[in-house]
N, C-alpha and C positions, 0 to 999 in steps of 0.2 A: 285773821280767821275768816273762813268763807261764811257769808251770811246764810242762815238756814233757808231752804227752799220749802215752801208749803206743799204738802202732799194731800191729795184727795184719793180715797179708796172707794170705788164703786162696787157694790155687791159685797160689802164689808162684813156681813154676818155669816158667810160661808167659811169652809175650812181654809181655802186659799186666802180669803179676806182676813181671817184671823191671823194667819201667818204673816201677811203683809203688815198688819197692825203691830205684831210682835217685833218684826224686823225694823220697822220705822221707829219704834220706841227706842231702839238701841243705836239708831243711825246718827252719825255725827253731823250730817248735812240736811236731813229731811225732818220736817216738823209737821205732825198731823194737823191739817186744817179742818177736815171734815170726813166723817165715815158715813157712807150712804147705805141705807138698807130700807127697802120698801116694806119688808116684813116686820122689822123691829124698830121703826122710827119712834123716837121719844124714849126708848128704853136705854139704860146705861150699857156701855160696852161690856162692863164686867158682869152684867146679867147673863150674857151669852158666853163670855170668855173670862171666867173667874181668875184664871192665871194672869190676866192683864190688869187686874185691879190696881196694882201699885203703879202701873204706867199711865192708866187712863181713869183715875179715881172719879173724876167729875164729868167725863165726856159721855155723850149720848150719840146713838145712831140718829141720823136725820133723813128727811125725805129728799128726793132728788130736787124738788122745787126749792127747798130750803138751801141746798147746796148751790144751786144756780144763783140764788139771791146773794149768798155769801161771796161768790165769785164776782158778781156784778158790782159789789162794793169795794173790790180791790183796786188799788191805784194802777194806772197805765204801766205796762211793761213789767208787771209783777210776775215773778217766776213761779211756775206751777208744775208739779209732777203729779200726773194723774195715772193711777193704777186701776185697771178694770178687772175685777174678778166676777163680773156678772156672767150669767149662764150663756152657753152657746145659743146663738140666734137672737138673744136679747141685748147683748153687749153693744153691737154696732149702732143701734139706734140711740142709746144713751151716750155713747162716745161722740156720735155726730152732734147731739145737742150740746154737749160740753164744749166741743170745738167751735160751734157757732157762738156760744156764749163768750168764749175766750176771744174770738175774733171781734165780736161786737164791743168788747170792753178792753181791747188792745192788750191782752195778756200774753206773756211769753210762756208757751206751754209745750210739754212733751207728754205723750201717752204711751204706756205699755199695756197691752191687752193680753190677758191670760186665757181668754176664750179662744174658740176656733175661728171667730169671725174675721180675723185679718191674717190667717195663715195661708190663704190661697191667693194667687195673683189675679184671678178673675172670679166674677160672680158665678159664672157657669161652673167652674171647678168646685166652688163651695157648694152649690146646689146639687151637684152630682153626688157628693159625699153626704151632705146633711139633709137633703131632700126638702129644703125650704129656700125661698128667695132670700138673697142677701139684702139686709135692711139699709145699707149705705154704700152701694157700689161706687159712688162718686169719690169715696175716701180711699179706695184700695191702693191707688198709686201713691198715697202718702204714708203707707205702711210697708215695711220690710218684714220678712219672717226668716229667722235663722237663730242658731245659738251664738252667743258672743264668741265662743271658741272657733267658729267657722266663718265669721264675718269680721274682718279686722276693724272696720268702722261702719257706722250706720250710714246708709245712703238715702235715708228718708227721715223726716222729723219724728216719726212714730214707729213703734215696733209691735208686731204680733208675735207673742212668745210661742214656740212649739209646745205640743202637749207633753205630758210627763213620760208616757211610754216612748214617744218620739225622741225626747231628750236623751234618755238612756240608750236608745237604739242608735241615734245619730253619733253620739260620742264613741260608740263601738265601731260604727261602720265607715264613717267618712275617711279616716286615714287610709283604709284599705284601698279606696278608689281614687283618692286624691293622689296617691303614689302608684296607681296602676298595679297593685299587688294581686288582686283577686279577680276571678271571673265575675261577670255582672249578674250574680244571683246570690241572695242570702236567705237563710232560714233563721227566723227569730223566735225565741221562746221567752216570754216575760211573765213575771209574777209581781202583782201589785197589791198594796194594802187597801183596805176598805174606804179610806178617806178619798181615794181617787174617784169614788162614785158620788161625792157630795154629801151634805148633811141630811137630806131627806131620806128616811129609811126605805129600803127596798128589800125584796127577798134575798138578793145577793149580798147585801151589806148588813143584814140583821145578824146580831152577834151569835145566836144559837146555830145559825147556818154556816157562819164563817169560822167560828172557833174550832180549832183542831181539824180543819178541813182544807182541801186544795182541789180546785177543779178548773178546767179550761172553759172559756166562753168565747163566742163569736170566732171560732177558729177559721183562719184564712179570710175573714170578712170584717175585721175590726177597722174602724174608720181612721186609725192612725197609720195604717199601712200606706195608703196613697200619699199621706203627708210625708212619711219617711222617704218614699220614692222621690217625691218632688224636691225635698230638701237635700237629699244626697246628690241629685242632679245639679242643683244650684251650687253646692259646695265643691263638687268634683268634676262637673261636666260629663258624668257617667250616667247612662240610663240603666238602672239596676232593677231586676225583678225581686220583689220582697214578698216572702211567705211568712206570715206572722200568726203565732198562736199565743194569745194572752191567757193568763191564769189569775184567779182570785186567791190571794194568800190569807192565812189566818192571823194577820196582824193589821194594825191601823194605818201605818205609814211605811213607806219605802218601796223601791222597785229593784228587781234583779232581772237583767236581760242577758240571755246567752245567745250569741250570734254564731252561726256556722257558715263557712264559705269554702270555696276551693281556690287555692292559690294558682296563679298562672305558671309558676315554676316552683320546684322544690326550694323552700326557704326555711332556714332554721328558726326555731322559736326565738332565739336571742336576737336574730336579725329583724324579725317582725316586731318584737318588743322595742327594739331601738328605733325603728321607723315611727312607732307610736310616741315614744319619748321625745324624739326630735320634733314631731308634728305638734305636740302639746308643750313644748319647751317653754313657751311664753304664756301658757295658760295656767294660772294659779290654781284653778279649781278642778282641773282634770289631771289626776295623778295615776300614772301607770305603775302598778305594783309588780314586784318580782314573783309573787305567788298568786294565790287565789283571792280575789276581793271578797269582802264579807260585809253584809248589810250593817252590822253593829258599828262598823268603823265609819259610816257616813250618815246614819240616821240623825235627823234634825240639823244637819249641816248643809252647806252649799257645795260640798265636794262630791266629785265622782271618782270612784276607784275602778280602774280598768286592769284586767288580767288577760294574758295571752297563753294559748297552748296550741301546739302544732303536731301533726303526724303526717310526714310526707308532704303532700300538697293540701291536706286538710288543715284548716285553721279554725280555732274557736276563740272568740273574744267575749269576755265577761264584763258586764258594766253594772255597777251598784250605785244607786242614788237615793236620796230622799225625795219622794214624789211631790211633797208640798213645798220643799225648799228649792233645791236645784231644778226640780221638774216644774216649778210654777213661781211661787212668790220670791224665792231667792234669785232665780234667773231673771225675774222682772226687775228686782232691785239692781242686779248686776248691769242690765241694759240701761236702766235709768241713770245709774252712775255715769255710764259712758255718754249718754245723750246730754248730760249736763257737764261733761268734761271733768268729772270727778275721778279720783282713783277708783278703778273697777272693783277693788276689794272692800271699799268702805262699807262698814256695817255687816260684813259677811264672813269674817275670818274665824268666828267661833268654831272650836273643834266639836266633833261629834261627842255626845255624852257616853257612848260605847256600851254601858251596862243597862240598856233599856230593855 
């Protein structure tokens, strides 16, 4: 049996942190060492996540300083899986501190960061999008950013996971350009659940505003658009124009993205679908369906369902994921499995509950 690898979750009291805790509880190789939360240190995990009471009955959130002390007491070469679900702009500094602590104590460590802090190759690119200075630019060359489906193996010791909208969009877009099927311009429309905005209530996530409602926000100016452009280029060597309109949906979790593009030549729907099936043939979690993907078939799972439609040279690609799992915590677990040379599917093969 593979010896358990201790896991640390930074920003553990948010929605992504809660999903990481849930997935780690059922993972055959990861064992929770510590869950870090500045806001809820000293409180039990089940006080914030009652659904996890049976998994973490006696565990509490701890301060970052307490987590560092725990790491300092570990033996040399101890294996450590660090998941950061800290907010954009805050994650880089805590990750930098964790890596320094690991180096000082000779720990064997991999980090997967779910914030935007390690999604861009340069500090200047990050600042252009997020309007703040990067807190740890010296670490950028230690992180790669890509979906596991689009990077056969990690080229760095640590990973910055793409955003949830970016995940759904990239799974729909990359095969078109990796195979040279489409003109280099795409139009994306995406609908997301309220959990994508985090646990702190805002006008856009407040239930009376969101319930039975649907509306666009930040049309053509959402910060995932430049991320999608960059990651399509990295995965396909194509420079693609991305026009993205996000929408707030009347549900808590899941994302549905519809991509429209123009094919370079008339290509049948079945031929385009076959290109996608071949492209994702070795990708367990990307499933190309023969009809229309539906959110209920993927919610709370790490799977993406992809559908194809064509008319002449017009192509539509539909992509359905759970924003908290495949779009964040599940994708992070998938990458961490790879970084530790574990089966990529470990802890992630539970089917969607469907009737949510």
